[in-house]
N, C-alpha and C positions, 0 to 999 in steps of 0.2 A: 342697293344689295341684290345681289344673285340668291336669290331662294331656292333650297334644295327641291327636287322634286316632290311632289307629292307620294311616290312609292317609294321612298326612303324614307319619308316623315313616318311613314307606318311599320316600317321594317323597323327603325331605330326606337320610338317610343311607341311600345304597345300601347293599346287601346285598356282601360279599366276594368272592362269583362275578360280581355286577354289576361290579365294579372291574376285576376282573381279566379280562374281557372287550372293559371300556375302552381297558385297557392294551395291550393283543393288537390291535386293532382300531388304536390310534395308530401302533406300532410298524409294521403295513404300511402304513400312508399313508406316514410317514417312509422305511420302505424302498424304496416305489414310487419315491416322488420322489428319492431318492439312486440307483436303478440309471436312472430317466430324465435327472437331471443327466452321470451319466458318459455315457450311449450321447450326449451331445450335445457335452460337453467332449473326449471321449477323440479324437474324429479329429482334432481340430483343434491337440490336443497333438502327437499323435503326426506331424502333417505339419510342425512347427514343428521338433520334434526331430532329424526327419531333413532338414532344410532347414539347419540350425546345426551340425550335428554329425557331416559326413563325414568319415571318417579320415581322418591325412594320407598322401599318399604313394600314396594307391590312384587314382591320376586314371586313371580307365577312361573316362571322356568319356560315359557311357552314361545315356541319358535316362531310361528304364524298369527299372522293378524286376525283379529276377531270380526265374522263375520257382519257385514251392515246392521242387522237386527240389535245388535251388541254396540257395536259404535256408534249410533244414533243416541246411547244412551247416555255416553262419554260426551256429546258434541259441545256442553256446557263448559267443559275442561277437560279435553281430552288430556291436557301437559299437569292438571292440579296433583299435586300429593295425593297419597292417600288418605292422610286424615282432613286434607281439605274435603274432597269425596265421600268419607263417611259424615261429615258435618254437615252437608247440603242434601243428603239422602234422610240423615234425624230431624232434620229442621222442615222438610216438606211432609214428613211421616206423622210428627206429632203432633200432640193434641194441643189445646191452650195452654194444659200446665204443664207442657213439656215431656210429655209420657206419651213410649212408644211400644207396641208390640214387636219382639224381634222372635223369631227362628233361624236354625241352622239348618244347612245344605248340603250334601255331595253327591256325584253324581249316581252314586247306588240306588238314592232315594228321590232321584230328580228324574228319572225317567217317564216317558207319559202312561199312567196308570198307575203310578208307583206309589209312595208314602204321601209327596208332599201335592196330589192331587186329591187326595182323603181328605188331606190336613184344609186344603182351601173349600173344597165340599162344603166340610163340615161350618164352615161359617157360612155358605150361602144358604144350608139346610138348618141353621140355628135358629134359636128366638132371640131377637135384637141383637146377631152377631154379626149380619152383613155389612152394615155397616162400620165394622171395627176393621175391613181388612185395609181401608183406607190408609189406617195408623199401622199396616205392619210392614216391618223390612225384614227380608229375607237375607243373610247373610250365605254367602257359595263361599265352599272351603276348595272348587278347583273350576277349572275355566268350564266342564261339562254344565256342574249345576248351574252356575252363569249364566251360559247360554239358553238355557232353558229357563230358566226363572224370567228371564225380561221376556219371554213367549207368555208367559202366563199371570205377570203380576207386575206391577207399573214402579214397586222401590225396592231395588235389589243392592246388593252391597261386595264386590269383591273382597275377601279378606286375602290379602297373601299370608303365603305359606314356605317360607324360606325353606327350601331342600327338602319337604314334605309332602308326600303324595297323599292328598286325603281321599281321592275320588272314589275307592274302594270299599264295598262294606267292611266296617271296623267291627268283628266279632265282641262282644260281651267281656270285657277285661284285658284283650290284649294290649299289647304293646300301642299298637297305632290305636285302639280306642281312647286306651290313657291319654295319648298325646292331645286325641282330636279335644277329650273332655278338657283339657286345662287350657289346652288353647283358643276354647270358647271363655273359659272365666276372665282370662286375662281381658279379651276381648269385649267383657260383659263390665269389666272395671273402669275399662277408657271409657263407655257408654256414659257410665255413670259419673266419669271427672270432664265428661263434656257440659254435663249440668241438666243430663237427660233420665227420667223416671225409667223404668221397662217392666213388662210383663214379659218374663221368658217363656216360651212356650216349646218344647220338644215338637216334633212335625210330627210324630206319633203319638198325637195328643188330640182327640177330639172337641172341638168346642159345640156345644149344644145349647149353653144360656152364656148371656153376658155376666161374665165373673165380677165387674165391678160393684155390685151391691155388695157381694159377700166378703170384701176384702177390710181388713179392720183401719180405721185413721186412726194416724198420727203414729202408724208404727214404720221403723226402716224400714225394715225384712221380713217377706212372708213367703213361706216355702209348702208346699205340699209334702205329702206322706204316704211311704209304702204304708207305713201303719199307724193308726191316729188313736190314742188312749183315751180320747175325751176332752181333754183341755188343751186349750190350743197354746197356753205357755208353758205346757209341762215340755222339760229337756229330753223326757221318756218317750217321745214320740219321734218314729223313726222317719227321717226326713227322704225326701226324694228330690234329686236337684235338676227335674226335667220341665220344671212349673214352679215358678217365682214371680211375687213381686214387690220392687226394691225401688225405694226412696232416692231421690240422687242428697246426699249432703256429707259433710266430712265424717260423720262416722261411716256410714253405708261404704263409703271410698275407701279409709282405712280398713273396714274391716276383710273386704275384697284384697284387698294386697296382705292382707294377715294371710286369709285362706290361700290365695294362689303359694306363697312363700311358706307356706304348711306341707306342701307336695314333695318339699324336700325333708321334714322331717317324719314323711310317711311314703317312702318310698315302695312304689307297685299298688299302692291304692287309688283309686279314682277320686273324682270330685266330691261324691258324693258322700264317700266314708270318709273321706278326710273331714268334712262337716258335720258329720255325726259323731267324729271325736272332740272337734276344737269347740263344740258347742258349751263342752266344760270349762272350756279355758276360761280363766280369771280375767284375761286381757279382755275378752269382750264384753267382761262386765265393766270394768275398765276407761272402754272407749263409749261406755253410755250406749250401746246399741241394744235398739229394743227388737226382739223377735216374737213371731206369733205362727204358728203351723195350723195350716188351713184343715180343717174337717174334709175327710174322706167320703163325707155325706153329699158334699157339692162337688168334690174337685176327686174323683176316684179313680180307678186304675183296675187292673187284673189281680192286682194284688190285695188289695182290699176294695171293693167296688163300689160306686155309690149305688146303692139298691133302690132309689125311688125317680124315678122317670119325670116326676113332676118337680123335683129339685136341682139334677144334677146341672151340673154346669160343664165340665168336662171328665174326661172318661179316658185313662193313659195305657198304651198296650205295652205296658210292663209288665214284668213275669213271663214274657214271651220272648224265647230267645230266636232270631234269627230273620232275616227281610221276608222271606216267603211267609211265614208264621204270621207276623207280622202283617203283612199287607191281606193275606187272607183272613183274620179275626178284625180287622179294621172294616173290611168291608161286611162282616157279618153285623158289626157292631152300628154301622149306618143304616144297614137295611132296618133293624131293628129301630132307630132313632125314626128313621121315617117311618115304618107301620104305624109305631105311637103317634108321631103328628096326624096320620090319617084317621083315627079314631076322633069318634064327637066326645064332648068337652067331658059328660058322665062319665065315660069307657074311661078316659084318661087319669081320673080320679083315682080308678081302683086299679091301673097299672101301674103298680109298684116296683118290680123289679122282673124285667126281660130281657136279660146280656145274655144271648145265646153262646157266644163266643167265650163269655166265663165259664158257664154252666159246662160245655163240652172240655173244657180245661182241667174241671174238675172231675169229670167223668173217668177221661181219661190220667187223669191225674201227670198232665203232660206240662211239668215245670222246671226251671232248672236247678239243681241242688250245688251249693255252697261248700265242700267235702271239708271239715275240720282240718288242722295239720295234725292233730292229735286222734285222728279217726284211721286205726291201721287195723283192717281185718272186720272192721267193723265194731270195734271194741270201742264203748263210749259210754258216759254217763247221758241217760237218757232226758234227765230234768236239766241241763246244759243246754241242750240246741232246742229252737223254737223256730214255725215259720206258721203258713197257712195250714191247717188241716186238710188235706185232700178232697173232704167231700164238702164241710160246711163251708170252709175258706177262711176261718176265724183261727186267728193268732194265737198260739201258745207254744207250751213246751209242748216237744216230739219226739217220739220213740223213734230210735234207730232201728229202722227195718232193712228187709232183705235188699233193699233197692240201693240204699244208703252204703250196706256191707258191700255188696259187689262192687260199688267204686272206688271202694277205699284203694285197690290195688292201682289205679290210673293216678288215683290223686298221691299218692307217693312217687308212681314213674313223673309224673308231669309237675312236680311242685304243686306249692301250696297255692290254697285260692283257684284251683283250674276249676273252670264250669265244666261240667260232664254234663251228659244227659239222662237226668234219672228223673224220675217221680215227682220228690216233694222237696221244696222249696224249703231249705234250713239256713240258721242262719244262729253264730254263738249268742246266749245273752249279755255276753259279758262285753259284744261290741255296740250293743245301746248303752250298758251303762259305765264303760269307762273307753279312752283312748285305745286305739289299736298300740301294739308295741311301738317305742321307737326304737329306730336301727341305728 
């Protein structure tokens, strides 16, 4: 048999090495084609997914994507619903007994050097408060507030606000302010439904000491006061909704649902005024809710300050209208606190009261006035209205003076409850003793 030439054998039957080289080359070409196809197709796939998979409930109305600093916070579940994201951040921030600290933030209070920076600084400067920051969740009402939050704090939550812009400063008792307060209250109900206890604190409250030792055990709902009458169970205490400690159970959840629905009974009132009305309602007794009011000795504010720096836990910039005024007074308050901390122990014991911002407010008598509906031309019964005395700050009946009379025409023009730039804060006594009229 005639054998083919050796050269023909080499051509028709490649060596094993040659075969391996050909296989590698083929694989390389296939891989290159696959990478090219991925680069072409992937952007279109991502755009399509982004267009069809917006989470329900997170209606921010933003047309541009969040910056990388914000996006990194969402990496664990960018496609999760708002509800799942809330559950995640609450779980991370909660204590062993499922308690979180909550505050809300909009763009007006979020800028560097504004209210939120002072709020967080108070935790760093307070006595046994720094460790509480790991349990704080900041709830952002708008995109700018959320972007700033993730720069300064690990636990932030973007609260969807359908068709409403909460980014600007909301002046007290304006329509935007009322809507923001009620949105906040409904959110707190949701937190309770998820099984979390909470301390809610307005961001214009400075934390100087750990408040937990001063809470009452086995109480469902505890709230701070504009005016404290001396008895924690007395319903004549005038509540302030800016600071509360609430335990999650069936009673508190039912109460928050009742409170939120009561806004329809009292249109034009904010959550705090409605609470001061419904606290008398037999329904609350019926559901078995236990309520305690927190003493202003520990939980004070400019309406009624904590007068002993050796005891104070929190101080609220209430009775102070306008963002600029709040920031100014909060900075002075922090300076007073840090000055107190710098004293030796023997002098600290003697330093019972030194809030310069509060004293300045009294000196200038710069406080908001809520002009009652029936004050026309200054004609009113002096015993019917009460508020902090312009010099002492002690609550009691307040005589109608020229400042109140001068504001009456504006009140008549702008409608009931108009907030005017008056000298003294007056409030009708019946607002404390009985609910506002039902519309």
